[in-house]
C-alpha positions in Angstrom: 0.0 0.0 0.0 1.3 3.4 -0.9 1.5 6.2 1.6 2.0 9.9 1.0 3.9 12.4 3.2 3.6 16.2 2.8 7.1 17.5 2.2 6.5 21.2 1.9 4.1 24.0 0.9 4.9 27.0 -1.4 2.8 29.9 -2.6 2.9 31.4 -6.1 1.7 35.0 -6.5 1.1 36.0 -10.1 0.7 39.8 -10.6 -1.1 41.3 -13.6 1.1 44.3 -14.6 -0.4 45.6 -17.8 -1.6 44.9 -21.3 0.8 45.5 -24.2 0.0 44.8 -27.8 -3.0 42.6 -26.7 -0.7 40.5 -24.5 -1.0 40.3 -20.8 2.2 41.2 -18.9 2.5 39.2 -15.6 5.2 38.7 -13.1 5.2 35.9 -10.5 6.9 35.3 -7.2 7.1 32.0 -5.4 7.4 31.9 -1.6 8.9 28.6 -0.3 9.0 27.0 3.1 5.5 27.8 4.2 4.7 26.0 7.4 3.4 22.5 6.4 0.5 22.5 8.9 -0.6 26.1 8.1 -4.4 26.4 7.7 -6.1 27.7 4.6 -7.2 30.8 6.5 -3.6 31.5 7.6 -2.3 31.1 4.1 -4.9 33.4 2.8 -4.2 36.0 5.5 -0.5 35.8 4.6 -1.1 36.3 0.9 -3.4 39.3 1.6 -0.7 40.9 3.8 1.8 40.3 0.9 -0.6 41.8 -1.6 -1.1 44.9 0.6 2.6 45.7 0.2 2.3 45.5 -3.6 1.0 47.9 -6.2 -0.7 45.3 -8.3 -3.3 42.7 -7.5 -2.3 39.0 -7.6 -3.7 35.6 -8.1 -2.7 33.0 -5.4 -1.7 29.4 -6.1 -0.9 27.0 -3.3 1.7 24.3 -4.2 1.9 21.2 -2.0 4.9 18.9 -2.5 4.3 15.3 -1.4 6.3 12.2 -1.4 4.9 8.7 -2.1 6.4 5.6 -0.6 5.5 1.9 -1.0 
């Protein structure tokens, strides 16, 4: 039977900067080493605090790294 183990959590913030020649210009920032047992509410509060420091709004993606063992 396979088991999974959570190895880490990262957040990716993607900022919409502008439109140029009908192309969307974005920039992203990945924040690693988020506490593994952080709740969804804590992660959302952290991302909102990060966005408050920025000029542009951002989309949030939570990335969970897991390991699988037999």
